[in-house]
C-alpha positions in Angstrom: 0.0 0.0 0.0 1.2 3.4 -0.8 1.2 6.4 1.5 -1.8 8.0 -0.3 -3.9 4.9 0.1 -3.2 4.7 3.8 -4.0 8.4 4.2 -7.3 7.9 2.3 -8.3 4.9 4.6 -7.5 7.0 7.7 -9.5 9.9 6.3 -12.5 7.6 5.6 -12.3 6.1 9.1 -12.2 9.6 10.6 -15.2 10.7 8.6 -17.2 7.7 9.6 -16.2 8.1 13.3 -17.2 11.8 13.1 -20.6 10.9 11.6 -21.2 8.3 14.3 -20.2 10.7 17.0 -22.4 13.4 15.6 -25.4 11.1 15.3 -25.1 9.8 18.9 -23.7 12.9 20.6 -25.7 13.7 23.7 -28.6 11.5 22.7 -30.8 10.2 25.4 -33.5 9.0 23.1 -33.7 6.7 20.1 -32.0 8.0 16.9 -32.9 6.3 13.7 -30.1 5.8 11.2 -32.7 5.8 8.4 -33.7 9.4 9.3 -31.0 10.8 11.4 -31.7 14.5 11.1 -35.4 14.1 11.7 -34.9 11.9 14.7 -32.4 14.3 16.2 -34.9 17.2 15.8 -37.7 15.1 17.4 -35.4 14.2 20.3 -34.5 17.9 20.8 -38.2 19.0 20.7 -39.1 16.3 23.2 -36.5 17.4 25.6 -37.1 21.1 25.3 -40.9 21.3 24.6 -41.8 23.0 27.9 -39.1 25.6 27.5 -40.1 26.2 23.9 -43.8 26.8 24.9 -42.7 29.3 27.5 -40.1 31.0 25.3 -42.4 31.4 22.3 -45.5 32.2 24.3 -47.5 29.5 22.7 -51.2 29.4 23.7 -52.1 26.7 26.1 -55.3 24.6 25.9 -57.4 26.5 28.5 -56.9 29.8 26.6 -57.8 28.1 23.3 -61.0 26.7 25.0 -62.0 30.1 26.3 -61.4 31.6 22.8 -63.6 29.0 21.2 -66.3 29.5 23.7 -66.2 33.3 23.2 -66.1 33.3 19.4 -67.7 30.0 18.5 -70.8 31.6 17.0 -68.8 34.1 14.9 -66.5 31.3 13.7 -69.5 29.1 12.8 -71.1 31.9 10.9 -67.9 32.6 9.0 -67.5 28.9 8.2 -71.1 28.9 6.8 -70.4 32.0 4.7 -67.2 30.3 3.3 -69.3 27.2 2.4 -71.8 29.5 0.6 -69.0 31.3 -1.2 -67.5 28.0 -2.3 -70.9 26.8 -3.6 -71.4 30.1 -5.4 -67.9 29.7 -6.9 -68.7 26.2 -8.3 -72.0 27.4 -9.7 -70.3 30.4 -11.3 -67.6 28.3 -12.8 -70.3 26.0 -14.3 -72.2 28.9 -15.8 -69.0 30.4 -17.1 -68.0 27.2 -18.8 -71.4 26.8 -20.4 -71.3 30.5 -21.6 -67.8 29.8 -23.1 -69.2 26.7 -24.9 -72.1 28.8 -26.3 -69.6 31.5 -27.4 -67.4 28.9 -29.1 -70.5 27.5 -30.9 -71.5 31.0 -32.1 -68.0 31.8 -33.3 -68.0 28.5 -35.3 -71.4 29.2 -36.8 -70.2 32.7 -37.8 -67.0 31.2 -39.4 -69.0 28.7 -41.4 -71.3 31.5 -42.8 -68.4 33.5 -44.0 
């Protein structure tokens, strides 16, 4: 073996050792080798979830429940308006396509007369 081959083998071993160290560094949970980055992120979020909720000021469930109780009627009416708008949109698109078909038929009939 030449000196270059020995150095390449050592370099490859160092890279593999670094990757294994990085994957398992400070891990207290299970890290999947099939999805190493996602499992590291999941582990981090599991360990720091309470701190993240406090730091970011995330709304807790009792506050959400109070919000729903207070604004439920308004939200329901908005949802029904959205449903009506979607129904109107679908009917409008149907009418538009039929009008376009009529226009195409009229244009064809005018072209044949010329």
